[in-house]
C-alpha positions in Angstrom: -18.8 19.3 -11.5 -15.6 19.7 -13.6 -15.1 20.8 -17.1 -13.1 18.4 -19.1 -11.1 18.0 -22.6 -11.3 14.0 -22.5 -12.6 13.9 -26.1 -10.3 16.3 -27.4 -7.0 14.2 -25.7 -9.2 11.0 -27.1 -9.5 12.2 -30.6 -6.0 13.7 -30.5 -4.9 9.9 -29.9 -7.1 8.5 -32.6 -8.6 6.2 -29.9 -12.4 5.0 -29.4 -14.0 5.5 -26.1 -14.4 1.8 -25.9 -10.4 1.5 -26.5 -9.7 4.0 -24.0 -12.2 2.3 -21.5 -10.3 -1.0 -21.8 -7.1 0.4 -20.9 -8.3 2.2 -18.0 -10.4 -0.7 -16.9 -13.5 1.0 -16.9 -17.1 0.6 -19.3 -17.2 2.5 -22.5 -20.1 4.3 -20.8 -18.2 5.5 -17.6 -16.0 7.4 -20.4 -19.0 9.0 -22.6 -20.6 10.0 -19.2 -17.0 12.0 -18.3 -17.1 13.0 -21.7 -20.6 14.9 -21.8 -20.1 15.9 -18.1 -22.5 13.7 -16.3 -20.0 12.1 -14.0 -16.8 13.3 -12.6 -14.3 10.5 -12.3 -12.5 9.4 -9.0 -8.9 11.1 -8.4 -7.3 7.3 -9.3 -9.3 7.2 -12.9 -8.4 11.2 -13.1 -4.8 9.9 -12.7 -4.7 6.7 -14.9 -6.6 8.9 -17.8 -3.9 11.2 -17.4 -1.0 8.4 -17.4 -2.6 7.0 -20.5 -2.3 10.5 -22.4 1.0 11.3 -20.6 0.3 14.4 -19.6 -1.0 16.3 -16.3 -4.7 15.7 -15.1 -4.8 19.5 -15.1 -4.5 19.3 -19.1 -7.9 17.3 -19.2 -9.2 18.2 -16.2 -10.5 21.9 -15.0 -12.4 22.6 -11.4 -14.2 25.4 -11.4 -15.5 26.2 -7.6 -17.6 28.3 -8.7 -20.1 25.9 -10.7 
């Protein structure tokens, strides 16, 4: 699993889970699951999220191979 700061980025941008989900064309439940660490996004979705926030994927997602 990956750690992520998606909730932080979303809060900084003042966007709801539903609004973000609409922007990247997934369900609100998917955004919620990513934020709670229950779901790792596809590489494509990770790029879309980084593009939305105008940052690098590594700014949002941190991979720990020890987990």
